[in-house]
C-alpha positions in Angstrom: -20.1 129.8 68.0 -17.3 127.3 67.8 -13.6 127.9 67.6 -12.8 125.7 64.8 -9.5 126.4 62.9 -10.0 128.2 59.7 -9.2 125.9 56.7 -10.0 128.1 53.8 -9.0 131.5 52.6 -11.8 134.0 53.3 -10.4 137.1 51.8 -7.8 138.3 49.2 -5.1 139.2 51.6 -5.3 135.9 53.4 -5.4 134.0 50.1 -2.3 135.7 48.7 -0.5 135.2 52.0 -1.3 131.5 52.1 -0.2 131.2 48.5 3.1 133.0 49.3 3.7 130.7 52.3 2.9 127.6 50.4 5.4 128.6 47.6 8.2 129.6 50.0 7.7 126.5 52.2 7.2 124.0 49.3 3.7 123.0 50.4 0.3 123.0 48.9 -1.9 126.0 49.7 -4.5 123.9 51.5 -1.9 122.8 54.0 -1.4 126.4 55.2 -3.8 126.7 58.1 -4.2 129.8 60.2 -3.7 128.1 63.5 -0.4 126.5 62.5 2.7 127.5 64.4 5.3 128.8 61.9 8.4 127.1 63.5 6.9 124.1 65.3 4.4 122.9 62.7 5.5 124.5 59.4 9.2 124.2 60.2 10.0 127.7 59.2 13.7 128.5 59.8 15.6 131.8 59.7 16.2 131.6 56.0 12.5 130.9 55.4 11.7 134.0 57.5 13.9 136.1 55.3 12.4 134.7 52.1 8.8 135.2 53.5 9.7 138.8 54.6 11.0 139.6 51.1 8.0 137.8 49.5 5.6 139.9 51.6 7.4 143.1 50.7 7.1 142.2 47.0 3.6 140.9 47.1 1.9 143.5 49.3 4.3 146.4 48.8 4.9 146.8 52.6 7.9 146.4 54.9 7.7 144.4 58.1 10.3 145.2 60.8 12.5 142.6 62.3 10.8 143.2 65.6 7.5 142.2 64.1 9.0 139.2 62.4 10.2 138.0 65.8 6.7 138.3 67.3 5.1 136.1 64.7 4.2 132.6 66.0 1.3 131.5 63.8 0.1 132.0 60.3 -2.7 134.0 61.8 -0.2 136.3 63.6 1.5 136.9 60.2 -1.8 137.7 58.6 -2.7 140.3 61.2 0.7 142.0 60.8 0.3 142.1 57.0 -3.3 143.3 57.2 -2.4 146.1 59.7 0.4 147.3 57.4 -1.9 147.3 54.4 -4.7 149.2 56.1 -2.2 151.8 57.5 -0.9 152.6 53.9 
């Protein structure tokens, strides 16, 4: 088994999250890769984080705490937080 970065959306939550990030960051959906660092590689700033947080709330009907937002480093981290909140509903 290899540890290659995931380059496609393998489930509905991930697909919707990638679409949301692409929209908020002005990128194409295929550019949003799970291993990418939000700040260092996707250049997410504090305003982007607020917009992403609002977008997640509207898209998935969940609320992510500021503490959780500060823990996010990669797209994959964000996915796991969103998925956990959805499964806990």
